[in-house]
N, C-alpha and C positions, 0 to 999 in steps of 0.2 A: 760209455753207454749214455746217450744225452737225455735230458728228460727237458720232457712236452710238458708243459703244466697247464691244463684246460681247467679249472676254478672257475674260470673268468668267464668261460661260453658255455663247454658244454656242461660244466657242475653247474651252470646257472639254470639247466633245462629241468633241473629236481624240482617236483611242484612244491609249490610256497616257498621258495630259496629265488630271492630278486637283489641283486646289485642297483644303487645310483652310480651315476658314470662316477663322483668323485670315490668313492667306495670301490670301484675296480681302478680308480688311479691310486689309491691307498694300498691296495692288495698289492699291484703289480712291483710299487717302489721296493715293496718288505720280501715277493719273490725274485726280484733283481739280486736282492742283498744275501738272500739265499744264495742264488746261484744257478736257479735252473738256466736251462740252454737255451729254451723258448717256451715265450706267454702267449696263450691262443688267446689274443686280444677283446675278440667278437667276430658278429656278424653283421656288418656294418649294413645289409640291405634291410634288418629284420624290422627295423625301430628306428625312430630317432634316438630315442634311449641308447640301443647298443650303437650304434654311429657314436654319440658322444661318449661314448665309457670307451672306445678303441681313441678317439681323440683326446682322451685323458690320460689314456694308457700311454700313448706314444709321446707325448709332450713331459711326461713326468718322470720317463724311464733313459737311459742312457748308452747301455750297450747290449743288452739282453734281445735276441731275436724277438719278432714279434709276425704271429698268424693272425693271418684272418680269413671267416668261413666266408665259402659265397657260394651261393646257388650254381647250376650246369648252364648258366647262361651271359653271355660274354658282356652284358651292360652290368653286371653285376661285380663282375672283374673292375671293370674301369671303378667302380663305384669305390671297392673294397680298396683302390691304389688308393682314391684320394683322401680317405678317410687315415690314412698313413703318412701323409704330405709331413716332410720331414725327418722322416725314420727309413724312405724307401729305399735305403741301402743296409739295412737290415732289416728287411719286408719279408713274407712268405704267405706267398696265397692255397688255399687249402681246399677240395672239392671234389665232387663223387660224380658217379651216376646215377640217376633216382633208382629207388628200390625197383618201382614197376617198370623199367624199364627191360629185367631181367628174367621177367615173367613169361611164361611159356605155357601152349595148350599141347603145341605137339614139338616134335623135332623140327621140323622143317621151318616152322613159324619161329624157334627157337635160335635155329640159326641165323636167321635175318635177324633176329632182334639182338644176336650175339655181335653181329656185324655193323648193323648199326648203333650200340652201343660202343665198338672200339672206334668207330669214324668219330664220332661226337666226342668222344672222348679226346682223343689225337687233336682234335680242330679246339680243343678246351685248353689243353696243356701248351700249344703252338699261342694263343691268344695269350693265357696267362703270363707268358715267358718272355711277351713282348712290354711288359709293364713290372715283373715282379723279377729279381734275383733266383728266387727259389719258387717251384711250385710242386703241391702237395697231392697227391692223389689219395682217396681212400677207395682199397676194396671194401665196402659197408657190405653188414650183413655176410661176412664172407664164411662162418659155417652151413650159409644154408644154401651155398652157389657150388654149380660144376668145377673143382680145381683146376680143370684143365683152362676151362676157360678163363678162369682170375689168371692162370699163370701167360695166356695169350693178351687180354686185355692190361696186367701190370706192364710187361713186355712193351705193349706198343706205346701205351702212357708214356714210358721212360725215354725212348727210344723219341715220341714226339715233344720231348721237354721238362716231365716232370723229373724234377730233383730226389725225392722222397716218396716212399710208396708203404702206405701204410694197410694193413692187415688186422680189421675193423672185427670183433666178436659182437657186433650193434645187437642182439638179442640172445646174448646168453646161452648160446647151444654147445660153445665147444667146453671139450677138456683136454687136460695139461697134454695128453700122449698124439692126440687127432692137430690140437693146434701147432704143435711143433712140427707136426709132419707137414704140413698144409703151409707154414712160414719157409722150412725148409724148402719144399717146392718151389715157390713163391720166389725165395732168395735164389736159386737156380736160374731161374726164367731171363735175370734182370740183366741189362750189361750195365758194365762194370763200371763204378763210381756214383753207381745209383744210391743211396742209404731206403735199410727199409726197417720201418717202423711197426708197433705192435697198440692197439688201441683195443681196451677189454673191458667189457663189462660182468658187474656182479651178480646178478640176481639168485646163484646157486651160490654163489661163493668162491667162485672158483677166478675170480680177476687177478687177482697178485700170484699164482699159482700159474695162471696161462699166460702171465707178461714175462713171468722167469723163465717157461719154457721157451716162450716165443726169441727170448734175448739168448738163449743157449742155444737154438736151435740160427741164429744168425742176425737176429733183429739188431740195432746199435740204436733205435731210438724206442724209450715206450713212453705212454702218452699217462697221464695220473692227472689226481686232484686230492683236494684235501679232503679226509675224511669220508674216503668214497662216493661223495656228494656227484650227483648226476640221476637221470632218469634208466630206467629198465636197472634199478638195483644197485645202480652207481658206478662208475670208473674206477680203476686201481688208484688203490691210496697212493699220494705221495709216501708219506711216510712209512707207513708198512714198507713199500719199495728202499727207499731209503737207509731205513734199518736194517733190511734183509741184507742189504748189498755192505753193510758198514757190520753186519756180526757174523753172515754164513761165508761171503766174498771179498772179502777184506785185500783180500791179494790173486783177485780173479779180474785182469784187462778191461772183460768183457763188461763187467760192472762197474765198475771205477768211472765215478762223478765229480762233480767240481761242485757239489750242494754241502756247504755249512750247516751238517746235518745237527750240529746242535744245537741252532735258531729254529728248531721245528716249534718247538713248544712255545716260543714268542710269536709264527706267522697262526700257529691253530689256536692261540688266544684273540689274536687280530680278528680271523675269521670269524670266531666266533663274538664277539663284540659287534664285528659291523654288520652280520645277519641275524645275532639273536638267536641261532642256531644250537639248539641242545642236545648232544651226541649222547647216544645210551652211556649208561656212568660205566661200565664193564667196558666198552669198545676198544679192542688195541690198541694204546700206546696214544690214544687221544680221551679217553673218557675218564672222568673224575678220581674214580675209585681205581682204575686200571693198574695202579702201581701199591695200592692200599694192600697189607698183608693182617690178618686176622687168626687164621687157622696157624692149631701152635705146630701141627709138623713141618708145614712151613717157614713159621718163627724161627723155628729150632735148626735148620740146616746148616752146617757150619761154614764160617767165614769161605774158605778155602774153595768149599765148591762154589758158592755163591759167585766167585772172581769169575768164572767161567760162562755166567747166566749173562742175558742180557741185560746190560747197562741202560738203564731210565735217563742216566745223565747223557748219554751218547745224544737223544734227542731232546736234551733241555729238559728233563724232570727226573724228580727223586723218588727213591721207594719212602714208602713210610708203613710203622707198625700201626695196628687199631688191636685194640686189647678188647677181646669181645668173650663169648660163652666158649667160643672153639678156640681160645688162646690157652697156652700153657705157659707154662713157670719158666722155659727158656725167654721166651718174647715178653711176659710182663716185667723178669729183671733189665731185659736189655733195653723196653722203651722205659724204666726207670732211670737206667744207668743214661739214657741220652738226656731225660730233663735234669740231667746231674743229680740223681738222687743215689746211695748206694747202701740200702738196708741189707749191709754185710751181717750184722747181728740177728736178722730177723728170722722166724719162724719159715722157710719155705712154705710149708705145707699150710702152715696157717695163712699167709701173704695169700696164699692162691687160692682156700677157701674164701676169705672177706672180697676179693677182686671178683670170684665167681658169684659169690651173694649176689654185689650189686649188680653183676651182668644180666641176674637171672629177670631183672628191673625193668630196660630198655633194650638188652640186646648188645649190648658195647659200653664200656667204660672211657669216659672222655678222659682226657691227662687231669686236669685238675682235680676230677674226684676219685683219679690212678694213684695222685700224689698224697692227697688226703688221709686217703687208707696205709699208704706205706708210711708216713709220719706218725700216725697215729700207735700202728703197731711198734716204731722204731722208739716212742715214746713208752709205750706200755713195757719193752724189753727192758730197758732203761728200769724203768722203775721197778720190774722184779730182782735188778740184781741186788746181790747184799750188798 
């Protein structure tokens, strides 16, 4: 599975998320160290800032492949190539048909529009390959289009020079079963040697499931962003796909990748520092409290069972216990043990009562206060001994 990382291009389309050119370069360095296969460097024709960002990424990375987006216009393809000067040998161009090219009001009109779209797309792919060693064609809004036409379009684009075809659920209108069927049909239509990718959005929370379904159906490239960033509900989360691959599919070659997953927390933290973006506190894997445990039933699960649970260390984080109104005595004792306090002679029921009394005030008990409670009970117990 190749990881196509698009935070610096598609992720930036999220409202209020903006990078400077230097920030793009900084994050690209980390993404290359993480081990992603392709960095989506930007959309050079969009603005001077985008152009500078692409240049920064090209100058500051060494071996990772770089993709740039282009409108389906030949002059944009040439400008995109110029933006990657010095990195031409590891470059890729990505483009697509315009959404309104595929609208139709009648069967006859649709046939003419489809034929024109295929001809234009083939012409673009041929032009793109005259500059770039790789060319990627997006089947945008794939869930809203005629699958038979998409098969013809993708096959024609591939024969014309596209090295990569990407099935894009741009509008979050697909679910895993339907998406897998579509990916399978597209794959069957492509000539040998064409790479098939998936690009899923998350408006209904299905981007990870759809990406997984697409890979199982034969796609070998997945497009992702840090923390589900992006427009339209965001893209498939990089950290979630890597965690899924590491935990559920460690022995499946379809999900094998070259990423150093344990670096993920470092990458996320750098992203947050650069953007000021705050994730929901309990957002899976990247939220501040996603690995904090307060409830007694979870704090008391035996260690031998926890060995089979996803380990936060896999992505460079660690689990922590929080003592509060929902904690049990097992969690309290475990936390004290982590604090190098071992109140073996303390009445556990008394300890629990004191901690719960403290928790009634603010809902949780900080470690300092927990330690003070335990020490006071140890002292009282010792004083009561003959």
